[in-house]
N, C-alpha and C positions, 0 to 999 in steps of 0.2 A: 565712568562708573558702569554704564550700560555694557561696554566692551568687556569689563571684568566679569559682570554677571553672565554674559553670553559665554565667555570662556569657561566659567565655572560650570555652566550647564553642559557644555560640550565635554568637559573633563568627566563629569558625572555620567553622561551618556555612554562614554567609551571606557569607563573604568573596567578593568579586567581582573578576573581571579588569577592568582599566580598558580603555577604548576604545583607548588608546595601545598597551597590551600586545597586544590583538587585532590591531591594525594591523600590529605588528611580526611577528606570527606568520603572518598570512595574506596580506599585500599583497606582490605581486611587481612589478606594473606598473599604471599607470593604465588603467582600462578605457575604451574608446571608446564614446560614446553614439551607437549606430548603429541601435538597434532601434526601429521605429515600432510603432504600435498593432496593425497587422495581423501584423507579425512576432511580437509577443507572443501574439496570439490563436492563431496557427498553432502556436507553441511549446507553448502550453497544450493544444491539441487533440492534438498528437502525443504529449505526455506522459501525458495522462489516458486516452486510448483504449488498451485493452490487455487484460490478463489478467482484470480484474474482470468485464467483460461476457462473456468466453468461459467463465468458471468459476463465478462466484457467483450469477448471475441465476437460474439454474434452481432451486436450492434455496430461494431467497427466494420464488419464485412457488409452488413445490410445497408448501412447508411452512407458509407464513405469509400471503401476500398474494393468491395467485391472480392473475387478470388485472390486479388493482389494483396490481401491482408497478410499473406505470407511474407511479403517484402516489408510490411510495416513492422513485423516482429524483428526483422534484421536491423532496421533503423533504431527501434527502441532499445535493442540489445547493445548496439554500439554506444548510444548515449549513456546507458547504464555502466558500460565498461569504463568510460572516462571518469564518471563520478565514483565508481567503485575503487579505482586505483587511488583516487584522492582520499577516500575514506580509509584505505589501507595505510597510507602514510600517516594520517592523523592518529589512527588507532595504535600504530606502532611507536608513535612519538610521545603522545600525551597519555600519561598513566591514569586513564579514566575507564569507567565501565562501558563506555561506548555510545553515549547519547550525543547527537549532533547539537543539542542545546548546550551541553557542557563544552563541546569543542568551540562553539561560537563564543561562549562566556570567557574562555581562556585565551582566545586569539583576537577576535574583533571587538569584544567588549559587551557591556551589559545591554545596550540598546539593541544590538544585532541579536544577542541571545534571546531577548524578549520577542523579537520578530520571528526568530527560529521557533520559539515555543508556540507562537500563533500558527506558524506554518505546519507544525507537527500536529496541531489540532485537526487540520485538514487532512494530513497524511494518515493519521491513525483513527481519529474520531469519525470523520466522514467515510473513511474506508470501511470501517465497521458497519456503517449504514448501507453502503453499496453491497457488501457481502450479505448483509441481512436480507436485502431485497432479493438477491439471487437465491438465498436459502429459501425464502418464501415461494419463489417460482418453482423450485424443485419439489418442495413439500406439496404444493397445489397439484403439480403434475403426478406425483406418486400417489396421492390420495385419490385422484381421478382414476388411476389404474385399478383401484379397488372399489370403485363406484361411490366414493365419498367426495362430494362436491361442495366447496366453500362458495357462498354467493360471490359471483365475480365482482360485484361492486366493492367488495372488501379485499380485493387482491391486487390493487394497483394504486398509483399516485393520484392524489386528489385532482379532479377535473380533467384527467386524461382518459382517452378511450382505452378500454381493456383490450389487450392484444392476445390473439391466439394464432400461432403459426405465422406470425409476422403481419397479420391483418386484423382490423378491428372486429371484435366479437359482436355479432348481431343477435338481437332478441326481438322478435316480431318486426323485423325489418329495420330496427333502429340500433345504432351503435350504443353499447353499454358504457356509461361513464363511471369511472371509479370514484368512490367516496374516500376510501382509506385503505392502506395496505396493512390489514390486521395481522397476518402471520409475521411480517417483518417487524412490526412494532412489538409484538409479544415476545419474540425471541430475544430482542435487545433488553427488554425489561427483566425477563427471566434470568438472563445471564448476568445482568447487573446485580440482581438479588443474590445470585450464586457467588459473585465476587465479593459482595459485602460480607457474606458469611465467612468467606475465606476458602477459596478453592485452590488446591495445589496440584498442578499437572506434573506427574512424575516424568522423568526422561523416558521411561519405558512406554508410558501411555502416549507421549508425544511421538515416539518412534512408530508405534502401532498406527496412529492416525496418519502420519506421513506415508507409511506403507500402504494404507488404504487408499489415500489420494493417488499415489503413483500407480497402484494396481488398477484402479478404475480407469486411468488414462491408458495404461498398457492394454487392458481388455478392449477399450474403445478403439485403440489404434489397430490391434490385431484383427478384430472382427470387422471393423469398418474398412480396414485396408484390404481384407479378403473380398468384401463386397465390391469395393472400388476396382480391384484388379480383375475381377470376373466380368466387369461391365465397363472397362476403362474408356474405350473409344466413344461409346454412346454417352457416357457421363461427361466427358470432356466437351463433346459437341453440344450437349444440352446445357450444362451449368458453368462451363469454363470458357465459353466463347461469347464475347472476348474475355481474356484473362484480366486485362485492365479496362474496365468499362469507361466509356467516353465521359469526359468531365462535363458535369451539368452545372457547375458554378458553386461557389461558397463551400469549398472543401468536400464536394460530393463527387467522388470518383476521379479518374485521371491521376496524374502525379500528385496534385494537391490533395486528393482524397487519400492517397497512400500515406502522405505525411500527417494528415489530420488523424487518420486511423492509428498512426504510430503514437500519438499523444494519448489515445484511448487504450491501446494494448500495453502501453507503458505501465499501466496499473498491474499487469500480470507479472511484472518484474519486482514490484515492491517487496522487500524482504531480503534482497541480495546483499544489502549492507551488513547483514548478520555475519557474513564471512569476514568482513573487515574488522569486526569487533573481536575476532579471535586472534588478532595479531600478536598479542602477548603470550599466546599458547602455541604458536607455530614453532616447529623445530628449527626451521630456517626461513625466517620471514621474507628475506630478499628473493628467495627462489620460490617458496611455497605460496605466498600471498597472491602474486599475479596468476599463478597456475590455478589456485582455488577460485579466484574471482572470474577470470576470463574463461576458465574451463567450465565452471558451472553455468555461466551465461551462454556459452556455446551449446552445451548439452541441452539446456532448457529451451533455447531458441529452436534447435532441431526438433525437440518434442512438440513445441508449440506449432511449428510449421506443419508437422505431420498431422496434428489434430485439426488445424485450420484447413489443410488440404482435404482431409476426409469430410469435414463438415460442409465445405462449399462444393464438393463434388457430389455428395449424396443428396443434398437438398438445395433448391434454389437459394442463393445468398439473401435474397430479399425477405425470406421467411424467418431469418435469424434475429430479427430485432425484438428479442424477448429476454427476460432475466435468466432463463434456463436453456440456452442454445444447445447444450449437449443432450439434454432430455428430448428436445425436438428431433435431433438427429437419430438418437437411439430408437425413438418411436418409429422411425422410418425403416429400421432394419427388417421389419416384417414380423408377422405373428409368431414365427418359429423362434424368434429371439426375444420374446416378451419377458422371459425370465431374466435375461441379461439386462434388459432395459431397466427392470425394477432393481436389480442388483446395483447397477451403475448409479441410479438415482439415490439409493440408500447410502452408497459410498460417498457420493457428492454431498449429501446432507450432513453426514458425520464429519467430513472434512471441513465443510463450511461452518459448522457449529464451533469447531475448535478455533477457526480463524477469527470469527467474531469475538470469541472469548479472549483470545490473546491480544487482539487489537485494542479492545476496550481496556484490558489490563494495562497495556503499554500507555494508553492515554491517561489513565488514572495516576500512573507513576510519574509521568511528565508533570502533571498538575501538582502532584505531591512535592516533587523536587523544586518546582518554581515557588510553591508556598513556603517551603523551608528556607528558600533564598530570600523571602520577603517580597517577591514580585507579585504574588497573589495573596489574598487574605489567608491568614493562618488557619482558618476553619478548614481549608482544603488539605491541610496536613494533619488534621485532628484524627487520631487513630482510636478505633473502638476498643474499649478496655477488655472486652472478652474475645473478639474475633481478630484483633490486631490488624485491621484493615482500615484504610482511609475511607470510611463508610459514607460520609457526606459528599466527598469528592466523587466516589463511585456512583452514588445515586444521581448526581448531576450529569456525569458522563453518560450513564445509562439513559437518562431522560433525553439528553441532546441527541444521541444516536437513534433512539427509538422514534422521536418526533420526526427527525430527518428521514428515516427509513419509511415511516408511515405516510408522510405527506408529499415527498418530493420524488421526481422522476429519476430513475437509476442513471440515465445518461448525464443529467445535470450534476448529480452527486459524484459520479465517476470523474467528470471533467474537473470539478472543484478539487477532488482528491489529487488528480494528476498535476494540476497547476501548483497546488501547495507543495507537493513532493518535488517537482522540478525546480521550484524556487529554492527549496531547502538544499537540494543537491548543488545548485549553483553557488550558494553560500559556502558549502563545504569545499568546493573547488577554490573559491576565493580565500578561504581560511588557510589552505595549503600555501598559496602564494604569499599571503601576509606572513605566515610563520617562517617561510624560507628567508624572507627579508629581515624580519625582526629577530629571529634566533637561528642564524645559519649554522651555528656550531652545536645545536641541540642534537643529542644522539637520536638517530632514526633507525629503527629496525628494518624499515622498508622505505625506499624513496621512489616517488613517481617517475617512471621512465619518460624520456623525451621532455623533461621540464624545460621551459614553461609551456610548451605546446599542448601537453595533455590537459592541464587544468583550464587553459584558455579555451580549448575545443569543448571541454565539458561545460563551461559557462555559456558559450555561444550556442551549443546544441540544445541546452536546456531552455534558453531564452527563445530559440527558434520554435521549439515544440509548444512553448507557452503561447506564442503568437498564433498558432493554428487553431486554438480553441475558440468557441463562439464568443461574440462580443458581449452578450449578456453575462456569461460566466466571468469574463475578464473584468467587467464592471463590478460584479459582486466581489471579485478578488480585491479590486482597488478599494471599495468601500470597507471590506473586511480589514484590510491593512490600515486604512485611515482610523477605523474604530480601535484597532489594536494600539496604534501609536498614541491616540488620545488617552486611552486607558493607562498607557505607560507613564505619561506625564502627570496624569491625575492621581494615579495610585502607585505604580511600580517604582518610579524614581524616588518618591517620597518615603517609601517603606522598605527599600532595599537593605538587606543585611550588610551587603558589601559597602554601601555608602556609610553605614553606621558602624562598620568593623565588628559586626555581630554574626559571624559565620556559624551556621548550625552544624557542628561537627558530629553530634551524636543523634542518630535517627532511631526512632522506636523500631523494634523488631516487628516486621509485618510478615515474616515467613518468606519462603522462596516460591517462585513460580518459574521453574526451569524451562529452558528452551527459548530461542530467540523469537522475535516478532516475525510471524510468517504471513505470507499472503496466500 
């Protein structure tokens, strides 16, 4: 009797949505194949470039890799390439709108889909907190340029020393300890209220914001590059010697430090999977998808390496352990470039605001989808009668991200985001392998090259980078997964629509929020 019950539980855990069910839930109209390889490449560049380079690069260089953070970007880009090719095959095979949660539900089953939903909370929800902390850093820096000073106690994570230029801020000889990060908290709550009312970013506005972000980096590279080239030998001797600092243990510098930094700057690539979701709109998926994915990763890696090179040449890398490293560097350009420094900070703030908004939006829609599937309480799919938004769900997401941004250190938040994202990418690679075995004859618009080597390398490289994060973050991740698993057995399995054959085919209209999730 016990064996039968165990078998029943296993069958329920790995129950899968059929492709026909997913089609009914997600398909509204046939998508036109209108995107060429250059369209996909530009889409990828626009989605990848963003908060990561403005926020996380500094701490990766200051604490772990030094100038060799350039090599960390190469490692992270390669890991993303493996996962990106797997995303491309799934998106061209499964007729869904592009969520890794739905991919998992259709291939590996409900339990894995639940785990993926939990991982996406780390990828999107906590990523919004990381970006909000970076946003706060740039706002504090910009306001200081105009003589407006927010009390430093309210600009950092609870219990941590407030940092300025990579060193603790001293008042009367004593280090200032932060109470709360007020700017980061406020931007999360403000954007949550905006999303509750119903904000729709048009494609044109998205394009303008992407243009601003790219222009800021181009201006930084041009001016910073000019300053570097005019003083190159002196700067190399001063700030790039040695290029790979000696290993001091526990992922600090040396080769270990480069790999540890790779798991940090990996954050800067979140968003590349948006290219893979355009598989059904590519003119020639077999040719165009790898070009768009690999090409955008190469272009962004080159841009990131240029930015990182300028940062670590112009200022000592140890001073970059701040939420706003680009602001620290542009302030070093000199008084004649003060106008440019202010312009770059404004551009960064505009770009980061958009990123927080889109990440929070994405998280609310993941919760909404899971609630419609019965895996979360129905209240999370409740839509406001006037605004047509999942308002209770949005308020919860806003509160979670705001509290995390207000109280926790940006490095811890960033590590948790990277771990969740890397684990999610590993599951996507595994899904490709499962689907190849379970449905070998399923039509595929794009097939992963060098199968099965590519997905295997994707899984192994993701697991390797997860291994490099600090022990306390790994333990949090383990406890987080245990809590998620308990919640699945207590609530999700018992209330799943799939288990009761009650698929929610008709979703209330919540309006559109064009544009992919970008970092």
